[in-house]
C-alpha positions as CSV (number, residue, x, y, z in Angstrom):
1,M,-129.6,31.6,25.3
2,D,-131.2,33.7,22.5
3,T,-129.6,36.6,20.8
4,Q,-131.1,39.3,23.0
5,S,-130.2,37.5,26.2
6,L,-126.6,37.1,25.0
7,L,-126.4,40.8,24.1
8,K,-128.0,41.9,27.4
9,Y,-125.6,39.8,29.4
10,A,-122.6,41.0,27.4
11,Q,-123.6,44.6,27.9
12,S,-123.8,44.0,31.7
13,L,-120.0,43.5,31.6
14,S,-119.5,47.0,30.1
15,G,-117.3,49.2,32.3
16,K,-115.7,46.3,34.2
17,S,-111.9,46.1,34.4
18,F,-110.0,43.1,33.2
19,L,-109.3,42.3,36.9
20,Q,-113.0,42.3,37.7
21,L,-113.6,40.0,34.6
22,A,-110.9,37.7,35.8
23,K,-112.6,37.3,39.2
24,L,-116.0,36.9,37.7
25,S,-114.8,34.2,35.3
26,E,-112.3,32.6,37.7
27,I,-109.7,32.8,34.9
28,P,-106.5,34.3,36.4
29,L,-104.8,37.2,34.6
30,S,-101.5,35.5,35.3
31,T,-102.3,32.4,33.1
32,P,-99.0,31.6,31.2
33,N,-98.7,33.2,27.7
34,R,-101.9,35.2,28.2
35,L,-100.8,38.2,30.2
36,N,-101.0,41.4,28.3
37,T,-102.5,39.7,25.3
38,K,-105.8,40.2,23.6
39,G,-106.1,36.4,23.5
40,W,-106.7,36.3,27.2
41,L,-109.7,38.7,26.9
42,G,-111.3,36.8,24.0
43,Q,-111.0,33.4,25.7
44,T,-112.3,34.8,29.0
45,L,-115.3,36.4,27.4
46,E,-116.0,33.2,25.5
47,V,-116.2,31.4,28.9
48,C,-118.3,34.1,30.5
49,L,-120.8,34.3,27.6
50,G,-121.0,30.6,26.9
51,A,-119.4,30.4,23.4
52,T,-119.8,26.9,22.0
53,A,-117.6,26.7,18.9
54,G,-114.3,25.9,20.6
55,S,-111.6,25.3,18.0
56,Q,-114.1,24.6,15.2
57,S,-114.1,26.9,12.2
58,L,-117.5,28.2,13.1
59,P,-119.0,31.3,14.6
60,D,-118.3,31.3,18.4
61,F,-122.0,31.0,19.3
62,V,-122.9,28.2,16.9
63,N,-126.6,28.1,17.4
64,L,-127.0,31.8,17.0
65,G,-124.5,32.2,14.1
66,I,-122.7,34.9,16.1
67,E,-119.0,35.5,16.1
68,L,-117.3,37.3,19.1
69,K,-114.7,39.8,18.3
70,T,-112.8,41.8,20.9
71,I,-111.2,45.0,19.6
72,P,-108.8,47.4,21.3
73,I,-109.7,51.0,20.6
74,F,-108.2,54.4,21.5
75,S,-110.3,57.1,23.1
76,D,-111.4,58.5,19.7
77,G,-112.8,55.1,18.6
78,T,-109.8,54.3,16.3
79,P,-108.9,50.6,16.5
80,K,-105.4,49.9,17.6
81,E,-104.8,47.1,15.0
82,S,-106.3,45.0,12.3
83,T,-108.9,42.4,13.3
84,Y,-108.2,38.7,12.6
85,I,-111.0,36.8,10.9
86,C,-109.7,33.3,9.9
87,T,-106.8,31.6,8.2
88,A,-106.1,32.0,4.5
89,P,-105.0,28.5,3.4
90,V,-103.4,27.9,0.0
91,P,-105.4,27.2,-2.1
92,I,-108.6,28.6,-0.8
93,R,-111.3,26.0,-1.5
94,D,-114.4,28.0,-0.7
95,T,-116.6,27.8,-3.8
96,S,-117.8,31.4,-3.6
97,W,-118.0,34.4,-1.3
98,A,-121.5,33.4,-0.2
99,H,-120.1,30.1,1.0
100,S,-116.8,31.4,2.3
101,R,-115.4,31.0,5.8
102,V,-114.8,34.8,5.9
103,L,-118.5,35.6,5.4
104,N,-119.5,32.8,7.8
105,K,-117.5,34.6,10.4
106,L,-118.8,38.1,9.5
107,R,-122.6,37.6,8.9
108,K,-123.3,38.5,12.5
109,V,-120.6,39.8,14.9
110,L,-120.8,40.6,18.6
111,W,-118.2,43.4,18.8
112,F,-116.7,43.8,22.3
113,P,-114.4,46.9,22.3
114,Y,-112.1,47.8,25.1
115,F,-110.2,51.0,25.8
116,Y,-106.5,50.6,25.1
117,N,-104.1,52.9,26.9
118,K,-100.5,51.7,27.2
119,L,-100.1,53.8,30.3
120,I,-102.8,51.9,32.2
121,P,-101.8,48.4,33.7
122,F,-103.3,45.5,31.8
123,E,-105.6,44.5,34.8
124,N,-107.1,48.0,34.8
125,Q,-108.1,48.2,31.2
126,I,-111.8,48.8,30.8
127,L,-114.4,46.9,28.7
128,G,-116.5,49.1,26.4
129,T,-120.1,48.5,25.4
130,P,-120.6,45.5,23.1
131,F,-123.0,45.6,20.1
132,L,-124.2,43.4,17.4
133,W,-123.3,44.1,13.8
134,S,-124.0,42.7,10.3
135,P,-122.6,44.1,7.1
136,T,-124.8,46.7,5.4
137,P,-125.4,46.1,1.6
138,I,-122.5,48.5,0.8
139,Q,-120.1,46.9,3.3
140,Y,-121.1,43.4,2.0
141,F,-120.3,44.4,-1.6
142,K,-116.9,45.9,-0.5
143,L,-116.0,42.8,1.5
144,Q,-117.0,40.5,-1.4
145,T,-114.9,42.6,-3.9
146,D,-111.9,42.4,-1.7
147,W,-112.3,38.7,-1.0
148,E,-112.6,37.8,-4.6
149,E,-109.5,39.8,-5.5
150,L,-107.4,38.3,-2.7
151,V,-108.6,34.7,-3.5
152,E,-107.8,35.1,-7.1
153,L,-104.2,36.1,-6.3
154,I,-103.9,33.1,-3.8
155,N,-105.4,30.5,-6.0
156,F,-103.5,31.5,-9.1
157,G,-100.2,31.0,-7.2
158,K,-99.4,34.7,-7.0
159,I,-99.1,34.7,-3.3
160,E,-95.7,36.5,-3.6
161,N,-97.8,39.4,-5.0
162,L,-99.9,39.7,-1.9
163,S,-99.6,42.8,0.1
164,A,-101.3,44.2,3.2
165,H,-102.1,47.2,1.0
166,I,-104.5,45.2,-1.2
167,G,-108.1,45.4,-0.3
168,E,-110.3,48.3,0.9
169,C,-111.9,46.5,3.9
170,L,-110.2,43.0,3.9
171,Q,-106.5,42.4,3.8
172,I,-104.1,39.4,3.9
173,R,-101.5,39.5,6.6
174,P,-99.0,37.0,8.0
175,K,-100.5,34.7,10.7
176,A,-97.8,32.9,12.6
177,S,-96.2,33.0,16.0
178,H,-93.0,34.4,14.4
179,A,-91.4,35.1,11.0
180,K,-89.4,31.9,11.0
181,V,-92.6,29.8,10.6
182,Q,-92.8,29.0,6.8
183,I,-94.9,26.9,4.5
184,S,-93.9,25.6,1.1
185,L,-96.0,26.5,-2.0
186,I,-95.8,26.5,-5.8
187,S,-95.7,29.9,-7.5
188,H,-97.7,30.8,-10.6
189,E,-94.6,30.1,-12.6
190,G,-94.4,26.6,-11.2
191,E,-91.5,27.3,-8.9
192,P,-91.3,26.2,-5.2
193,I,-91.4,29.1,-2.8
194,S,-91.6,29.5,1.0
195,T,-93.8,32.0,2.8
196,T,-95.3,32.7,6.2
197,P,-98.9,31.3,6.8
198,K,-101.5,33.9,6.0
199,G,-104.8,35.1,7.5
200,F,-107.7,37.3,6.5
201,Y,-108.0,40.5,8.6
202,L,-110.3,43.5,8.7
203,R,-108.6,46.9,8.2
204,P,-108.7,49.3,11.1
205,S,-110.3,51.9,8.9
206,F,-113.2,49.5,8.2
207,T,-113.7,48.5,11.9
208,K,-113.5,52.2,12.9
209,E,-116.4,52.8,10.5
210,I,-118.4,50.0,12.2
211,I,-117.6,51.2,15.7
212,L,-118.5,54.9,15.0
213,S,-121.7,53.9,13.4
214,Y,-122.8,52.5,16.8
215,Y,-121.3,55.0,19.1
216,I,-122.2,58.3,17.3
């Protein structure tokens, strides 16, 4: 499948409910631990669209270099939450932004929004219109600037100084099933510390900018 065929098929799913998608994919909505979670939708769309990466740290459509991202949005186009990109291990061993896992995931993204309304049952949530996106030169620069600042804090052992408030587009947030999950690290002062595993996320303000650029 080439890029245009993928996009065309993805767009053919626009307007379908989650229940219709479940029937089409033959993946039940009642799968344990998936009901009412964004994870079910992402995994189901991967099956429908033929994603090939599996659990590898690669874009979902490996041959096309395209990452699939589902995103819940309100009626005005505002994303409901931050968008997960990849883990943020300590230390981060990517040699540069140009060779980073974050950029590898963001070079080309198939965004698949869906309309979130807590008053509507999960099975009746509706898929929006997907679109392909790559960072503009300005967005690329902002992402790189954020990444370099965050990586410097992590690699110099200042992880206790990390905050979700750092970064204009990118941010570091906890990435664990619950707060009791901890990893052991050495601080910049050489002292052992414990913290929750971290991940790179895109801020809702940044993803809203992306979404509105395609819908307005």
